[in-house]
C-alpha positions in Angstrom: 8.7 -25.5 45.6 9.5 -22.3 48.1 10.4 -22.4 52.3 7.9 -19.9 53.5 8.8 -19.1 57.3 5.5 -18.2 58.2 2.3 -19.8 57.0 0.6 -18.5 54.0 -2.9 -19.8 53.1 -2.5 -20.1 49.5 1.0 -21.0 47.4 2.4 -17.5 46.3 4.5 -19.5 43.9 3.7 -20.7 40.4 5.8 -22.8 38.4 5.5 -23.0 34.5 7.2 -24.7 32.0 7.8 -22.1 29.1 10.5 -22.6 25.9 12.5 -25.2 27.8 12.5 -23.4 30.7 11.1 -23.6 34.3 9.3 -20.1 35.2 9.0 -19.3 38.7 5.9 -16.7 39.4 5.3 -15.0 42.5 1.6 -13.8 43.3 0.5 -10.5 44.8 -0.5 -12.7 48.0 3.1 -12.1 48.9 2.7 -9.0 50.3 0.1 -10.7 53.2 3.4 -12.3 54.6 6.0 -9.8 54.1 4.7 -6.3 54.7 6.2 -4.2 52.2 9.2 -5.3 50.1 12.6 -3.7 51.4 15.2 -6.1 49.7 14.7 -8.2 47.2 17.9 -10.9 46.3 17.7 -12.4 43.3 20.3 -14.3 41.1 22.8 -13.7 38.5 21.6 -14.2 35.0 24.2 -16.9 33.7 24.6 -18.6 37.0 24.5 -22.3 38.0 22.1 -22.9 41.1 21.5 -26.3 42.2 17.7 -27.6 43.5 17.2 -26.7 47.3 19.2 -23.6 47.1 18.3 -20.0 47.9 17.0 -18.8 44.8 14.9 -15.2 45.9 14.9 -14.0 48.9 12.3 -11.2 49.5 13.1 -9.0 52.8 10.0 -7.3 53.9 8.8 -5.0 56.7 6.8 -8.0 58.4 8.7 -11.1 57.5 11.3 -13.1 55.3 10.0 -14.9 52.4 13.0 -17.7 51.0 12.3 -19.0 47.9 14.0 -22.1 47.1 15.2 -23.7 43.5 13.2 -26.6 42.6 15.6 -27.8 39.8 19.0 -27.6 39.2 20.1 -25.3 36.3 21.4 -22.8 34.8 20.2 -18.5 35.2 18.5 -17.7 31.7 16.8 -14.8 32.8 16.1 -12.4 35.9 13.2 -10.1 35.8 14.8 -6.6 36.9 11.6 -5.1 36.9 9.8 -7.6 39.1 9.5 -5.8 42.7 7.8 -2.6 40.5 5.6 -4.9 38.6 4.4 -7.1 41.5 3.9 -4.1 43.8 1.3 -2.7 41.6 -0.9 -6.0 42.2 -0.6 -6.1 46.2 -2.4 -8.8 48.2 -4.0 -9.7 44.5 -3.7 -13.9 44.8 -5.0 -13.8 41.2 -2.0 -12.0 39.8 1.7 -14.0 39.2 4.8 -11.9 38.0 7.5 -13.8 36.8 10.8 -14.0 38.6 13.4 -16.2 37.2 13.9 -18.5 34.4 16.0 -21.6 35.0 17.1 -23.9 32.1 17.3 -27.6 33.5 20.4 -29.2 33.7 18.5 -32.1 33.2 15.7 -31.5 31.0 13.6 -34.3 32.2 12.9 -32.2 35.3 10.6 -30.1 33.3 8.4 -33.1 33.2 6.7 -32.8 36.1 6.3 -29.1 36.0 4.4 -29.1 32.7 0.1 -29.0 32.4 
């Protein structure tokens, strides 16, 4: 799961399985920690990622969040509109916006994230 520098009372990430890929979603609650988003570091589509590597880094006016890759695999898709979309739901813990879709190196890795 994500590694977050400061403590947030509710998790801001949600991991779901969709079409044999792991989808990383982040909640509008992240603004409670980071303030306004100043910079967003997303992986490149097609790149390989190892479990535990930095996956998404959000630099904010108040703090930075580092989300680690939960599995090893290939980045299938990146939501280029994430920052624009999530800002509409600032502070809303109920709204999740997808950031990255990962194709697992080992399909068995998805089993622990399925409902």
